[in-house]
C-alpha positions in Angstrom: -71.0 6.0 -68.2 -71.4 7.8 -64.9 -68.4 10.2 -64.1 -67.8 11.7 -60.7 -65.7 14.8 -60.2 -64.9 16.2 -56.9 -63.0 19.7 -56.3 -64.5 22.7 -58.0 -61.6 25.0 -57.5 -59.9 27.0 -60.1 -58.7 24.1 -62.1 -61.4 21.5 -61.1 -64.2 23.6 -62.5 -62.7 24.2 -65.8 -61.7 20.5 -66.2 -65.1 19.3 -65.6 -66.6 21.7 -68.0 -65.3 19.7 -70.8 -66.7 16.4 -69.6 -70.0 18.1 -69.3 -70.0 19.8 -72.8 -68.9 16.5 -74.4 -72.3 15.2 -73.5 -71.7 11.5 -74.0 -71.7 10.6 -70.1 -73.6 11.6 -66.9 -71.4 13.8 -64.8 -72.1 14.1 -61.0 -70.0 16.8 -58.9 -69.3 17.3 -55.4 -67.7 20.3 -53.7 -67.8 21.5 -50.1 -68.7 25.0 -51.1 -72.0 24.5 -52.7 -72.3 28.0 -54.4 -69.3 26.7 -56.8 -71.7 24.2 -58.2 -74.3 26.5 -59.6 -72.6 27.3 -63.0 -71.9 23.8 -63.7 -75.4 22.6 -62.7 -76.8 24.9 -65.1 -74.9 23.2 -67.8 -76.2 19.8 -66.9 -74.0 18.5 -64.1 -75.7 16.6 -61.3 -75.1 17.7 -57.5 -74.3 15.2 -54.9 -74.2 16.0 -51.0 -71.2 14.1 -49.9 -68.1 12.3 -51.2 -69.7 9.1 -50.3 -72.9 9.8 -52.2 -70.9 11.0 -55.4 -69.0 7.6 -55.4 -72.1 5.5 -55.1 -73.4 7.1 -58.3 -70.1 6.6 -60.5 -67.8 4.1 -61.9 -65.2 6.5 -62.6 -64.3 9.1 -60.1 -61.9 12.3 -60.5 -60.4 14.2 -57.6 -58.8 17.6 -58.0 -58.1 18.8 -54.5 -55.8 21.1 -52.7 -53.1 18.4 -51.4 -52.7 15.2 -49.7 -54.6 16.2 -46.4 -57.6 17.0 -48.6 -57.3 13.9 -50.7 -57.1 11.7 -47.4 -60.0 13.3 -45.8 -62.3 13.0 -49.0 -61.1 9.4 -49.5 -60.9 7.6 -45.9 -62.2 10.4 -43.6 -65.8 10.4 -42.2 -68.3 9.7 -45.0 -65.2 9.3 -47.4 -65.8 7.8 -50.9 -63.5 4.9 -51.0 -65.9 2.8 -49.0 -68.8 3.7 -51.3 -67.1 3.2 -54.6 -68.3 0.0 -56.3 -65.8 -2.9 -56.8 -63.6 -2.5 -60.0 -64.5 1.2 -60.1 -61.5 3.6 -61.1 -60.5 6.6 -58.8 -58.3 9.0 -61.0 -56.6 11.6 -58.5 -55.2 14.6 -60.5 -54.3 16.5 -57.3 -50.7 17.4 -56.7 -49.3 14.9 -54.2 -46.0 13.2 -53.8 -45.2 9.6 -54.9 -45.3 8.0 -51.1 -48.6 9.3 -50.6 -49.9 8.0 -54.0 -48.6 4.7 -53.0 -50.7 5.0 -49.8 -53.8 5.8 -51.6 -53.3 3.0 -54.0 -53.0 0.6 -51.3 -56.2 2.0 -49.5 -57.9 1.8 -52.8 -56.9 -1.7 -53.5 -58.0 -2.9 -50.1 -61.7 -2.2 -51.2 -61.3 -3.5 -54.8 -60.9 -0.1 -56.4 -58.4 0.5 -59.2 -56.3 3.7 -58.4 -54.6 6.0 -60.8 -52.5 9.0 -60.1 -53.0 11.8 -63.0 -51.4 15.1 -62.0 -51.8 17.8 -64.5 -49.3 20.3 -66.3 -50.6 23.7 -67.0 -52.8 26.4 -65.4 -56.0 28.2 -65.8 -55.9 29.0 -69.6 -55.0 25.6 -70.6 -57.6 24.1 -68.4 -60.2 26.3 -69.7 -59.2 25.4 -73.3 -58.8 21.7 -72.6 -55.1 22.0 -73.3 -54.0 20.4 -70.1 -51.2 17.7 -70.1 -51.7 14.5 -68.0 -49.1 12.4 -66.5 -50.5 9.1 -65.6 -49.4 6.4 -63.3 -51.4 3.2 -63.8 -51.3 -0.2 -65.3 -51.7 -0.4 -68.8 -55.4 -1.5 -68.9 -56.3 1.2 -66.5 -54.5 3.9 -68.7 -56.3 2.8 -71.7 -59.5 2.8 -69.9 -59.3 6.3 -68.8 -57.5 7.8 -71.7 -60.6 9.0 -73.7 -62.0 10.8 -70.9 -58.4 12.5 -70.1 -58.1 13.4 -73.7 -61.4 15.5 -73.3 -59.6 17.9 -70.8 -56.1 17.6 -72.2 -54.0 17.9 -75.4 -51.3 15.5 -74.2 -51.9 12.2 -72.0 -48.8 10.4 -71.3 -48.4 7.1 -69.6 -45.5 7.4 -67.2 -45.6 3.9 -65.8 -47.0 2.4 -62.8 -48.8 3.8 -59.8 -47.0 7.0 -58.3 -45.0 7.5 -61.7 -47.5 10.1 -62.9 -46.8 12.1 -59.6 -43.1 11.7 -59.9 -43.1 13.4 -63.3 -45.1 16.2 -61.6 -42.6 16.8 -59.1 -39.9 17.2 -61.7 -42.2 19.4 -63.8 -43.1 21.5 -60.8 -39.5 21.9 -59.7 -38.5 23.3 -63.1 -41.4 25.6 -63.3 -41.0 27.3 -59.8 -37.3 27.1 -59.9 -37.3 28.9 -63.3 -39.7 31.6 -62.2 -37.6 32.2 -59.0 -34.4 32.5 -61.1 -36.0 34.7 -63.7 -37.3 37.0 -61.1 -33.6 37.3 -59.7 -32.2 37.7 -63.0 -34.4 40.6 -63.8 -33.7 42.3 -60.6 -30.0 41.9 -61.2 -30.3 43.4 -64.5 -32.3 46.5 -63.2 -29.9 47.1 -60.4 -27.0 47.2 -62.7 -28.7 50.0 -65.0 -30.7 47.9 -67.5 -34.3 48.8 -67.9 -37.0 46.4 -67.2 -38.2 47.0 -71.0 -34.8 46.0 -72.2 -34.5 43.0 -70.2 -38.1 41.6 -71.2 -37.4 42.3 -74.8 -34.2 40.7 -74.9 -34.5 37.7 -72.4 -38.0 36.7 -73.5 -36.8 36.4 -77.1 -33.9 34.4 -76.0 -33.2 30.7 -76.1 -32.5 30.7 -72.3 -36.1 31.8 -71.7 -38.8 29.0 -71.6 -42.1 29.9 -73.5 -44.2 30.2 -70.3 -42.3 33.3 -69.1 -43.5 35.2 -72.2 -47.1 34.7 -70.9 -45.9 36.3 -67.6 -44.6 39.4 -69.1 -47.7 41.7 -68.2 -47.3 40.5 -64.6 -43.6 41.5 -64.7 -44.3 44.9 -66.0 -47.5 46.0 -64.1 -47.5 43.8 -61.1 -51.2 43.2 -61.6 -50.7 39.5 -61.5 -53.8 37.8 -63.1 -53.7 34.6 -61.1 -53.2 31.6 -63.6 -51.3 29.5 -61.0 -51.6 31.0 -57.5 -48.5 31.4 -55.3 -49.8 29.2 -52.4 -50.2 26.3 -54.9 -46.7 26.9 -56.0 -45.6 26.6 -52.4 -47.9 23.4 -52.0 -45.8 22.1 -55.0 -42.4 23.0 -53.4 -43.7 21.3 -50.2 -44.5 18.0 -52.0 -41.3 18.1 -54.1 -39.1 18.4 -50.7 -41.2 15.4 -49.3 -40.4 13.4 -52.5 -36.7 14.2 -52.4 -36.5 13.2 -48.7 -38.0 9.9 -49.4 -35.7 9.5 -52.5 -32.6 10.4 -50.4 -32.0 13.3 -52.7 -30.6 16.6 -51.5 -32.2 19.7 -53.3 -30.4 22.7 -51.7 -31.6 25.2 -54.1 -35.1 24.1 -54.0 -35.2 24.3 -50.2 -33.9 27.8 -50.3 -36.5 28.9 -53.0 -39.2 27.3 -51.0 -38.4 29.6 -48.1 -38.8 32.6 -50.3 -42.1 31.5 -51.5 -43.2 30.7 -47.9 -42.3 34.2 -46.9 -44.1 35.7 -50.1 -47.2 33.7 -49.1 -47.0 35.1 -45.4 -46.8 38.7 -46.9 -50.2 38.4 -48.2 -49.4 37.1 -51.7 -51.1 33.7 -51.3 -53.7 34.5 -53.9 -51.5 36.2 -56.4 -50.1 34.5 -59.5 -46.7 32.9 -58.5 -44.9 35.4 -60.8 -45.5 37.9 -57.9 -42.3 36.3 -56.4 -40.6 38.9 -58.6 -42.1 41.9 -57.0 -41.5 40.3 -53.4 -37.9 39.8 -54.2 -37.6 43.5 -55.6 -38.9 45.0 -52.3 -37.3 43.8 -49.4 -39.6 46.0 -47.1 -42.6 43.7 -48.2 -40.7 40.6 -46.6 -41.9 39.5 -43.2 
């Protein structure tokens, strides 16, 4: 089978590596920044010059892009791929988008006979590199079964959440818990330090406590040193929060705390932390002088 993959960012480049290594399919790739393709081409992937050319070569197309605007431009913009995909092809969008946008893309795909699947991921760089991502899939049963073997090459858990947009709905819940927990953990550490506890005491105690989710343990070095090895960039966390707010608006749900958290992430982003790991929100909150 010919498989296409568009979007060679931090996540996409690592995800497609597993498809190439598997070796059972021909892998075609596209990225606006051509230099990012070279390591994958040396592994055996084949380059294409446009989204439309990529679509013309494959029957299964994955996208892993920065958000709805990038997805829409690639799919239905000038030289977009939807018009070039063959009838009955499957488009799997792994980007972080919102449910209403997923439905819009599903309608656009259906109008040209393409089967659309929303399959956002849970996990960051290390799980992507190890092939241990989680996929939340919104699709018909038949489409889910058709793509599951390919998703299992890239992830450790592939869950069918229901029909179109249900995968994205689960990603919104996942992202809300992730970003909210990071923000509140940061405020908790700051409160503890301001009342006289050492950071070491707090980390030793809290990270072993039932109140601390496992992912915070992986951020310990970032809390301690401020080096912030970027596994999940702060600007991506901000995009997730934006998509969560859009989802809440369309669902007529008030997320007051989430709105406040988003403003702090936006300020940290504007203060120059956009490419830092999202755990850098801790140091931003601790140092008011850095806020803009």
